[in-house]
KEPAZA-932500 format. One record per residue (C-alpha): residue in three letters; x, y, z. Coordinates in Angstrom, 1 decimal, m for minus. Layout:
REM KEPAZA-932500
code ala px X py Y pz Z .
...
//
This chain:
REM KEPAZA-932500
code met px 73.8 py m2.3 pz 152.4 .
code thr px 77.0 py m1.1 pz 154.0 .
code gln px 79.4 py 0.8 pz 151.8 .
code ser px 83.1 py 1.4 pz 152.2 .
code pro px 84.4 py 4.8 pz 153.1 .
code leu px 85.7 py 7.1 pz 150.5 .
code thr px 89.3 py 8.5 pz 150.6 .
code ser px 90.1 py 12.1 pz 149.6 .
code pro px 93.1 py 12.9 pz 147.4 .
code cys px 95.1 py 14.0 pz 150.5 .
code gly px 94.6 py 10.7 pz 152.3 .
code arg px 91.8 py 11.9 pz 154.7 .
code ile px 89.0 py 9.4 pz 155.2 .
code thr px 85.5 py 10.6 pz 154.6 .
code phe px 82.2 py 8.7 pz 154.8 .
code arg px 79.9 py 7.8 pz 152.0 .
code ala px 79.1 py 10.7 pz 149.6 .
code glu px 75.6 py 10.6 pz 151.0 .
code asp px 76.9 py 11.2 pz 154.6 .
code arg px 79.2 py 14.0 pz 153.5 .
code ala px 76.5 py 15.7 pz 151.5 .
code arg px 74.1 py 15.5 pz 154.4 .
code gln px 76.7 py 17.2 pz 156.6 .
code leu px 77.1 py 20.1 pz 154.2 .
code val px 73.4 py 20.4 pz 153.5 .
code asp px 72.7 py 20.5 pz 157.2 .
code arg px 75.3 py 23.2 pz 157.7 .
code ala px 73.8 py 25.2 pz 154.8 .
code met px 70.3 py 24.9 pz 156.3 .
code asp px 71.6 py 26.4 pz 159.5 .
code met px 73.0 py 29.5 pz 157.7 .
code pro px 70.8 py 32.6 pz 157.6 .
code ala px 68.9 py 32.8 pz 154.3 .
code asp px 70.4 py 36.2 pz 153.4 .
code val px 73.9 py 34.9 pz 153.9 .
code met px 73.3 py 31.9 pz 151.6 .
code ser px 71.8 py 34.2 pz 148.9 .
code arg px 75.0 py 36.1 pz 148.9 .
code ile px 77.1 py 33.0 pz 148.5 .
code tyr px 75.0 py 30.9 pz 146.1 .
code thr px 73.0 py 31.8 pz 143.0 .
code gln px 71.6 py 28.2 pz 143.2 .
code phe px 71.7 py 25.7 pz 146.1 .
code asp px 69.4 py 22.7 pz 145.6 .
code ala px 69.7 py 20.4 pz 148.6 .
code ser px 67.6 py 17.7 pz 146.8 .
code arg px 69.8 py 17.8 pz 143.8 .
code ile px 72.9 py 17.6 pz 145.9 .
code met px 71.6 py 14.5 pz 147.8 .
code gln px 70.6 py 12.8 pz 144.5 .
code asp px 74.0 py 13.4 pz 143.1 .
code ala px 75.6 py 11.9 pz 146.2 .
code trp px 73.4 py 8.8 pz 146.0 .
code ala px 74.2 py 8.4 pz 142.4 .
code leu px 77.9 py 8.5 pz 143.2 .
code asp px 77.5 py 5.9 pz 146.0 .
code ala px 75.8 py 3.6 pz 143.6 .
code asp px 78.5 py 4.0 pz 140.9 .
code ala px 81.4 py 1.7 pz 141.6 .
code asp px 83.6 py 3.2 pz 138.9 .
code arg px 83.2 py 6.8 pz 140.0 .
code arg px 83.7 py 5.8 pz 143.6 .
code lys px 87.2 py 4.8 pz 142.6 .
code gly px 87.9 py 8.2 pz 141.1 .
code pro px 90.8 py 10.4 pz 142.5 .
code leu px 88.3 py 12.9 pz 143.9 .
code ala px 85.6 py 10.6 pz 145.0 .
code gly px 83.2 py 12.1 pz 147.5 .
code leu px 84.5 py 15.6 pz 147.6 .
code met px 81.8 py 18.3 pz 147.5 .
code val px 82.6 py 21.0 pz 145.0 .
code ser px 80.9 py 24.4 pz 144.5 .
code ile px 80.7 py 25.6 pz 140.9 .
code lys px 81.2 py 29.3 pz 140.0 .
code asp px 78.2 py 30.5 pz 138.1 .
code leu px 80.0 py 31.0 pz 134.8 .
code phe px 80.5 py 27.3 pz 134.2 .
code asp px 78.0 py 25.4 pz 132.1 .
code glu px 76.2 py 22.5 pz 133.9 .
code ala px 73.6 py 20.5 pz 132.1 .
code gly px 70.2 py 21.7 pz 133.1 .
code gln px 71.4 py 24.8 pz 134.9 .
code val px 71.3 py 28.5 pz 133.8 .
code thr px 74.8 py 30.1 pz 133.4 .
code ser px 74.2 py 33.7 pz 134.5 .
code ala px 77.8 py 34.7 pz 135.1 .
code gly px 76.7 py 36.9 pz 138.0 .
code ser px 74.5 py 39.1 pz 135.7 .
code ala px 70.8 py 39.9 pz 135.9 .
code ile px 70.8 py 40.2 pz 132.1 .
code leu px 71.5 py 36.4 pz 131.7 .
code arg px 69.3 py 35.1 pz 134.5 .
code asp px 66.4 py 34.2 pz 132.2 .
code ser px 68.6 py 32.4 pz 129.7 .
code ala px 67.8 py 28.8 pz 128.8 .
code pro px 69.5 py 26.1 pz 130.8 .
code thr px 72.6 py 24.7 pz 129.1 .
code gln px 72.4 py 21.3 pz 127.5 .
code ser px 75.8 py 19.9 pz 128.6 .
code asp px 78.6 py 20.2 pz 131.1 .
code ala px 81.7 py 22.3 pz 130.5 .
code pro px 84.6 py 20.0 pz 130.0 .
code val px 86.1 py 20.9 pz 133.4 .
code val px 82.8 py 20.1 pz 135.1 .
code ala px 82.5 py 16.8 pz 133.2 .
code arg px 86.1 py 15.9 pz 134.2 .
code leu px 85.4 py 16.6 pz 137.9 .
code lys px 82.2 py 14.5 pz 137.9 .
code ala px 84.0 py 11.6 pz 136.2 .
code ala px 86.6 py 11.8 pz 139.0 .
code gly px 83.9 py 11.4 pz 141.6 .
code val px 83.0 py 14.9 pz 142.8 .
code val px 79.5 py 15.9 pz 143.9 .
code pro px 78.5 py 19.4 pz 142.8 .
code cys px 77.1 py 21.3 pz 145.7 .
code gly px 75.7 py 24.6 pz 144.4 .
code arg px 76.5 py 27.4 pz 142.0 .
code thr px 78.3 py 30.3 pz 143.6 .
code thr px 78.0 py 34.1 pz 143.3 .
code met px 80.6 py 36.2 pz 141.6 .
code ser px 81.4 py 39.6 pz 140.4 .
code glu px 79.3 py 40.3 pz 137.3 .
code phe px 81.0 py 38.7 pz 134.3 .
code ala px 84.0 py 38.1 pz 136.5 .
code tyr px 85.1 py 41.7 pz 136.0 .
code ser px 86.3 py 42.7 pz 139.4 .
code gly px 88.8 py 41.7 pz 142.1 .
code val px 86.8 py 42.8 pz 145.1 .
code gly px 83.7 py 40.6 pz 144.8 .
code leu px 80.9 py 43.3 pz 145.0 .
code asn px 77.8 py 42.5 pz 143.1 .
code pro px 74.6 py 44.6 pz 143.3 .
code his px 72.4 py 41.8 pz 142.0 .
code thr px 73.3 py 39.2 pz 144.7 .
code gly px 74.8 py 41.3 pz 147.5 .
code asn px 78.3 py 41.2 pz 148.9 .
code pro px 79.3 py 37.9 pz 150.5 .
code gly px 81.6 py 39.5 pz 153.0 .
code asn px 84.8 py 38.0 pz 154.4 .
code ala px 84.9 py 34.7 pz 156.3 .
code arg px 86.8 py 36.4 pz 159.1 .
code asp px 85.0 py 39.7 pz 159.2 .
code pro px 81.7 py 40.1 pz 157.3 .
code ala px 82.2 py 43.9 pz 157.1 .
code arg px 85.2 py 43.3 pz 154.8 .
code ile px 85.3 py 42.2 pz 151.2 .
code ser px 85.4 py 38.5 pz 150.1 .
code gly px 87.6 py 39.3 pz 147.1 .
code gly px 86.6 py 38.4 pz 143.6 .
code ser px 85.6 py 37.4 pz 141.2 .
code ser px 85.2 py 33.9 pz 142.7 .
code ser px 83.6 py 35.4 pz 145.8 .
code gly px 80.9 py 33.0 pz 146.7 .
code gly px 83.3 py 30.0 pz 146.0 .
code ala px 85.8 py 31.2 pz 148.6 .
code leu px 83.0 py 31.6 pz 151.2 .
code ser px 81.6 py 28.2 pz 150.4 .
code val px 85.0 py 26.6 pz 151.3 .
code ala px 85.9 py 28.9 pz 154.2 .
code leu px 82.6 py 28.5 pz 155.9 .
code gly px 82.6 py 24.7 pz 155.5 .
code leu px 79.8 py 24.5 pz 152.9 .
code ala px 82.0 py 22.8 pz 150.3 .
code asp px 85.3 py 21.0 pz 150.2 .
code val px 86.6 py 22.8 pz 147.1 .
code ala px 85.4 py 25.6 pz 144.9 .
code leu px 85.8 py 25.7 pz 141.1 .
code gly px 86.8 py 29.2 pz 140.0 .
code thr px 88.3 py 31.2 pz 137.2 .
code asp px 91.3 py 33.5 pz 137.3 .
code thr px 91.7 py 36.3 pz 134.7 .
code gly px 93.6 py 38.8 pz 136.9 .
code gly px 93.6 py 37.0 pz 140.3 .
code ser px 90.0 py 35.8 pz 140.6 .
code val px 91.0 py 32.6 pz 142.3 .
code arg px 94.0 py 33.9 pz 144.3 .
code ile px 92.4 py 37.1 pz 145.6 .
code pro px 89.5 py 35.5 pz 147.4 .
code ala px 91.6 py 32.6 pz 148.5 .
code ala px 94.2 py 34.9 pz 150.1 .
code leu px 91.6 py 37.1 pz 151.8 .
code asn px 89.7 py 34.2 pz 153.3 .
code gly px 92.7 py 32.1 pz 154.5 .
code leu px 92.6 py 29.5 pz 151.8 .
code ala px 94.9 py 28.0 pz 149.2 .
code gly px 94.3 py 28.6 pz 145.5 .
code phe px 95.9 py 27.8 pz 142.2 .
code lys px 96.0 py 29.6 pz 138.9 .
code pro px 97.4 py 27.2 pz 136.2 .
code thr px 99.1 py 28.0 pz 133.0 .
code gln px 96.2 py 29.1 pz 130.8 .
code ala px 96.7 py 26.5 pz 128.1 .
code thr px 96.6 py 23.5 pz 130.5 .
code val px 92.9 py 23.5 pz 131.4 .
code pro px 90.1 py 23.7 pz 128.7 .
code leu px 88.1 py 27.0 pz 128.7 .
code glu px 85.2 py 25.7 pz 126.7 .
code gly px 81.9 py 26.0 pz 128.6 .
code ala px 83.2 py 28.8 pz 130.8 .
code phe px 81.6 py 32.2 pz 130.2 .
code pro px 84.6 py 34.3 pz 129.0 .
code leu px 86.0 py 37.6 pz 130.1 .
code ser px 89.2 py 37.7 pz 128.2 .
code gln px 90.6 py 35.1 pz 125.9 .
code ser px 94.1 py 36.3 pz 126.5 .
code phe px 94.0 py 36.0 pz 130.3 .
code asp px 91.2 py 33.6 pz 131.4 .
code ser px 92.3 py 30.5 pz 133.3 .
code ile px 90.5 py 27.9 pz 135.5 .
code gly px 91.6 py 26.7 pz 139.0 .
code pro px 90.5 py 25.5 pz 142.4 .
code leu px 90.2 py 27.1 pz 145.9 .
code ala px 90.6 py 24.8 pz 148.9 .
code lys px 91.7 py 24.6 pz 152.5 .
code asp px 95.2 py 23.3 pz 151.4 .
code ile px 97.4 py 23.2 pz 148.4 .
code ala px 97.5 py 19.4 pz 148.2 .
code thr px 93.8 py 19.4 pz 147.4 .
code cys px 94.3 py 22.1 pz 144.8 .
code ala px 97.0 py 19.9 pz 143.2 .
code ala px 94.7 py 16.9 pz 143.1 .
code phe px 92.1 py 19.0 pz 141.4 .
code his px 94.6 py 20.4 pz 138.9 .
code ala px 95.6 py 16.9 pz 138.0 .
code val px 92.0 py 16.1 pz 137.0 .
code leu px 91.3 py 19.5 pz 135.4 .
code ser px 94.4 py 19.4 pz 133.3 .
code gly px 94.6 py 15.7 pz 132.7 .
code thr px 98.3 py 15.7 pz 133.9 .
code val px 100.2 py 13.7 pz 136.5 .
code ala px 102.4 py 15.2 pz 139.1 .
code pro px 106.1 py 14.3 pz 138.5 .
code arg px 108.2 py 12.9 pz 141.3 .
code gly px 109.2 py 15.6 pz 143.7 .
code thr px 112.5 py 16.5 pz 145.3 .
code asp px 113.6 py 17.4 pz 148.8 .
code arg px 116.5 py 19.7 pz 147.8 .
code pro px 116.4 py 23.3 pz 149.0 .
code leu px 114.3 py 25.6 pz 146.9 .
code lys px 115.8 py 28.4 pz 144.9 .
code leu px 113.3 py 31.3 pz 145.3 .
code ala px 113.5 py 35.0 pz 144.2 .
code val px 111.5 py 37.9 pz 145.6 .
code leu px 110.4 py 39.9 pz 142.5 .
code gln px 111.3 py 43.4 pz 143.5 .
code gly px 109.6 py 46.5 pz 142.0 .
code pro px 105.9 py 47.3 pz 141.8 .
code leu px 104.7 py 44.1 pz 143.4 .
code met px 106.6 py 44.8 pz 146.7 .
code gln px 105.4 py 48.4 pz 147.0 .
code gly px 102.7 py 49.8 pz 149.4 .
code leu px 102.5 py 46.7 pz 151.7 .
code asp px 100.4 py 47.3 pz 154.8 .
code lys px 102.0 py 46.5 pz 158.2 .
code arg px 100.3 py 43.2 pz 158.6 .
code val px 101.3 py 41.9 pz 155.1 .
code ala px 104.8 py 43.2 pz 155.4 .
code ala px 105.3 py 41.6 pz 158.8 .
code asp px 103.9 py 38.2 pz 157.7 .
code phe px 106.0 py 38.2 pz 154.5 .
code asp px 109.2 py 39.1 pz 156.4 .
code ala px 108.5 py 36.3 pz 158.9 .
code ala px 107.9 py 33.9 pz 156.0 .
code leu px 111.3 py 34.8 pz 154.4 .
code val px 113.0 py 34.3 pz 157.8 .
code ala px 111.4 py 30.8 pz 158.0 .
code leu px 112.4 py 29.9 pz 154.5 .
code arg px 116.0 py 30.8 pz 155.0 .
code ala px 116.1 py 29.1 pz 158.4 .
code ala px 114.9 py 25.9 pz 156.7 .
code gly px 117.8 py 26.1 pz 154.2 .
code his px 116.0 py 27.4 pz 151.2 .
code glu px 117.8 py 30.0 pz 149.0 .
code val px 116.0 py 33.4 pz 148.8 .
code thr px 117.4 py 36.0 pz 146.6 .
code glu px 116.0 py 39.1 pz 144.9 .
code ala px 115.2 py 39.7 pz 141.2 .
code glu px 113.9 py 42.5 pz 139.0 .
code leu px 111.9 py 42.5 pz 135.8 .
code pro px 111.8 py 46.0 pz 134.2 .
code glu px 109.4 py 44.7 pz 131.6 .
code leu px 106.7 py 44.8 pz 134.3 .
code glu px 106.6 py 48.5 pz 133.9 .
code gly px 103.1 py 49.5 pz 132.7 .
code phe px 101.7 py 46.0 pz 133.0 .
code gly px 98.5 py 47.3 pz 134.6 .
code asp px 97.7 py 49.4 pz 131.6 .
code val px 98.3 py 46.5 pz 129.3 .
code asn px 95.9 py 44.3 pz 131.3 .
code arg px 93.3 py 47.1 pz 131.4 .
code ile px 93.3 py 47.7 pz 127.7 .
code val px 93.5 py 44.0 pz 126.6 .
code val px 90.8 py 42.8 pz 129.0 .
code ala px 88.4 py 45.7 pz 128.3 .
code thr px 88.9 py 45.3 pz 124.5 .
code glu px 88.1 py 41.6 pz 124.6 .
code ala px 85.2 py 42.0 pz 127.1 .
code his px 83.7 py 44.7 pz 124.9 .
code ala px 83.7 py 42.4 pz 121.9 .
code ile px 81.9 py 39.7 pz 124.0 .
code his px 79.2 py 42.1 pz 125.4 .
code ala px 78.7 py 44.5 pz 122.5 .
code his px 75.4 py 43.0 pz 121.6 .
code his px 73.7 py 43.8 pz 125.0 .
code leu px 75.5 py 46.9 pz 126.2 .
code asp px 72.2 py 48.9 pz 126.0 .
code gly px 70.5 py 46.3 pz 128.2 .
code leu px 73.4 py 46.5 pz 130.7 .
code glu px 72.8 py 50.3 pz 131.1 .
code thr px 69.6 py 49.3 pz 132.9 .
code leu px 70.4 py 45.8 pz 134.3 .
code gly px 74.1 py 45.8 pz 134.7 .
code asp px 76.5 py 46.6 pz 137.5 .
code pro px 77.5 py 50.2 pz 136.5 .
code arg px 81.1 py 49.6 pz 137.8 .
code val px 81.5 py 46.7 pz 135.4 .
code leu px 79.8 py 48.4 pz 132.5 .
code arg px 82.1 py 51.4 pz 132.9 .
code arg px 85.1 py 49.1 pz 132.7 .
code ile px 83.8 py 47.4 pz 129.5 .
code arg px 82.9 py 50.7 pz 127.9 .
code ala px 86.4 py 52.1 pz 128.5 .
code ala px 87.4 py 50.2 pz 125.3 .
code glu px 85.4 py 52.7 pz 123.3 .
code gly px 88.0 py 55.3 pz 124.1 .
code phe px 91.1 py 53.4 pz 123.1 .
code gly px 93.3 py 54.2 pz 120.1 .
code ala px 93.2 py 52.2 pz 117.0 .
code thr px 96.6 py 50.5 pz 117.7 .
code asp px 96.4 py 50.3 pz 121.5 .
code tyr px 95.3 py 46.6 pz 121.6 .
code ala px 98.0 py 45.4 pz 119.3 .
code asp px 100.6 py 47.5 pz 121.0 .
code lys px 99.8 py 46.1 pz 124.4 .
code leu px 99.8 py 42.5 pz 123.2 .
code ala px 103.3 py 43.2 pz 121.8 .
code his px 104.4 py 44.6 pz 125.1 .
code arg px 103.1 py 41.6 pz 126.8 .
code ala px 104.9 py 39.2 pz 124.5 .
code arg px 108.2 py 41.0 pz 125.2 .
code ala px 107.6 py 40.8 pz 128.9 .
code ile px 106.8 py 37.1 pz 128.8 .
code ala px 110.1 py 36.4 pz 126.9 .
code ala px 112.0 py 38.4 pz 129.5 .
code phe px 110.3 py 36.6 pz 132.4 .
code asn px 111.1 py 33.2 pz 131.0 .
code thr px 114.8 py 34.2 pz 130.7 .
code leu px 114.9 py 35.6 pz 134.2 .
code ala px 113.4 py 32.4 pz 135.6 .
code asp px 116.3 py 30.3 pz 134.4 .
code gly px 117.9 py 28.5 pz 137.4 .
code cys px 115.1 py 29.6 pz 139.8 .
code asp px 112.4 py 27.3 pz 141.1 .
code ala px 109.9 py 30.1 pz 141.6 .
code phe px 109.3 py 33.7 pz 142.3 .
code ile px 107.6 py 34.9 pz 145.5 .
code val px 105.7 py 38.0 pz 146.6 .
code pro px 102.8 py 38.7 pz 148.9 .
code thr px 99.6 py 37.6 pz 147.1 .
code leu px 98.0 py 41.0 pz 148.0 .
code pro px 99.5 py 44.1 pz 149.4 .
code thr px 96.9 py 44.6 pz 152.1 .
code val px 94.4 py 42.7 pz 154.2 .
code ala px 90.8 py 42.8 pz 153.1 .
code pro px 89.4 py 46.3 pz 153.0 .
code lys px 86.0 py 47.1 pz 154.4 .
code ile px 83.1 py 46.8 pz 152.0 .
code ala px 82.1 py 50.4 pz 152.7 .
code glu px 85.6 py 51.6 pz 151.8 .
code val px 85.6 py 49.7 pz 148.5 .
code glu px 82.1 py 51.1 pz 147.6 .
code ala px 83.4 py 54.6 pz 148.2 .
code asp px 86.8 py 54.1 pz 146.4 .
code phe px 86.1 py 51.3 pz 144.0 .
code asp px 88.6 py 52.0 pz 141.2 .
code arg px 91.6 py 52.4 pz 143.5 .
code leu px 91.0 py 49.5 pz 145.8 .
code asn px 89.9 py 47.2 pz 143.0 .
code ala px 93.2 py 47.9 pz 141.2 .
code leu px 95.1 py 47.4 pz 144.4 .
code met px 93.6 py 43.9 pz 144.9 .
code leu px 94.3 py 43.0 pz 141.3 .
code arg px 97.8 py 44.3 pz 141.2 .
code asn px 100.0 py 41.5 pz 142.3 .
code pro px 97.9 py 38.5 pz 141.1 .
code ser px 97.3 py 40.1 pz 137.6 .
code ala px 101.0 py 40.4 pz 137.0 .
code val px 101.1 py 36.6 pz 136.7 .
code asn px 98.3 py 36.6 pz 134.1 .
code phe px 100.2 py 39.4 pz 132.2 .
code leu px 103.3 py 37.1 pz 132.2 .
code asp px 101.3 py 34.1 pz 131.1 .
code gly px 102.5 py 32.3 pz 134.3 .
code cys px 101.1 py 29.9 pz 136.8 .
code ala px 100.8 py 30.7 pz 140.5 .
code ala px 99.7 py 29.4 pz 143.9 .
code thr px 98.7 py 31.2 pz 147.0 .
code val px 99.0 py 29.8 pz 150.5 .
code pro px 98.1 py 31.5 pz 153.8 .
code met px 100.9 py 33.4 pz 155.6 .
code gln px 99.1 py 34.2 pz 158.9 .
code arg px 99.2 py 31.7 pz 161.7 .
code ala px 96.6 py 33.1 pz 164.1 .
code gln px 92.9 py 33.5 pz 163.4 .
code arg px 93.3 py 37.2 pz 162.4 .
code leu px 92.7 py 38.8 pz 159.0 .
code ala px 94.2 py 36.5 pz 156.4 .
code thr px 97.3 py 37.3 pz 154.3 .
code gly px 98.6 py 35.3 pz 151.3 .
code phe px 102.0 py 34.2 pz 150.1 .
code met px 102.2 py 33.8 pz 146.3 .
code ile px 104.5 py 31.4 pz 144.5 .
code phe px 104.7 py 31.7 pz 140.7 .
code ala px 106.7 py 30.8 pz 137.6 .
code pro px 106.5 py 30.9 pz 133.8 .
code ala px 104.0 py 28.9 pz 131.8 .
code gly px 104.4 py 25.2 pz 131.9 .
code gln px 105.9 py 25.0 pz 135.4 .
code asp px 102.6 py 24.2 pz 137.1 .
code trp px 103.8 py 21.1 pz 139.0 .
code gln px 107.0 py 22.9 pz 140.0 .
code val px 105.0 py 25.7 pz 141.5 .
code leu px 102.6 py 23.3 pz 143.2 .
code glu px 105.4 py 21.3 pz 144.8 .
code ala px 107.1 py 24.5 pz 146.0 .
code ala px 103.8 py 25.8 pz 147.4 .
code glu px 103.1 py 22.6 pz 149.3 .
code arg px 106.5 py 22.7 pz 150.9 .
code ile px 106.2 py 26.4 pz 151.7 .
code glu px 102.7 py 26.0 pz 153.1 .
code ala px 103.8 py 23.3 pz 155.5 .
code leu px 106.7 py 25.5 pz 156.7 .
code leu px 104.6 py 28.7 pz 157.2 .
code gln px 101.9 py 26.8 pz 159.1 .
code ser px 104.2 py 24.7 pz 161.3 .
//
């Protein structure tokens, strides 16, 4: 029986889910086994094909807004019948979960086909993507460099053409870092807009869920389904953008600085207003994030810390155990600091469509460099993206580079609740930077 083609959210025509699934499975089968094992914790070609056949046979799901798109799932989301290991050896032998996380259920109802569970930094507690249990995925443009984390395997699945979209999480940049380092778009929503149930937590104060894709329009289509919201009508008036000066603009390498300067020139030439702004309340935000996340992570993992001494990533365990040295009031004091900064950020944003900075201050470091200098380089990768989590904002990253060189990212962000405003601005900026 002949079936009609499926249409993606961006208007591109694809074939039956079966045909698209077979393309991606064939591509995966051509990949070296050691590469696949660093990208996926689970890749079941038979299951993928069965899910594609089920979609093709379901007339209602075939009408879904994401019908036929192949989506990799970060290995901290619950999927019925699958083990949620969160990138950790200590959870590998857990019982399979009985039901899908709400976000996974929403995606399936919208017509996606899950295509494997992707590797990640253990417990999502790193911005570089290293994991001693699964190996380091490497960068899509240079395997000797880091993928970025914690949604490391997800980024590679999209960048290497093994999935259309990756479902990731972002506590301090875990969607935007690997997206930027691998030449992808990514979106971190306002935390409250997407349900966190069924996603293994790192920090209840900062965790959020978002997509990585080849373009921001696809990220927007996924955000609509994940959040259950609808994009408002857009505008074609010039954007009012502000470069947030201060710590996020410091220490840029030559490639990032050149790409960002070129982007600002292009924005102004297109008629958009680009000014500068400062937010003194950002002072010390890294220390706030460190204390809040470690405190909350320690509470989550307290019951198996002894086991992690043997089975865990020592870099992750060290960050969790840091909470044992904090003062009695540190956690509450840092949350109060954050609340003051959020209020100041919301005031600063009045009359501005979005703030802009480079997503990351450098191109992807080499894996060997990160292994030798983990604390410094991990903090450097987290610095700019994690400022948005500190401010309870929403943010998109789009590629800045035009040639097939090491990727750089352009970040667009705004206060909580302005998700669609950020996505619209990001789509317009993406088109301009890649024209």
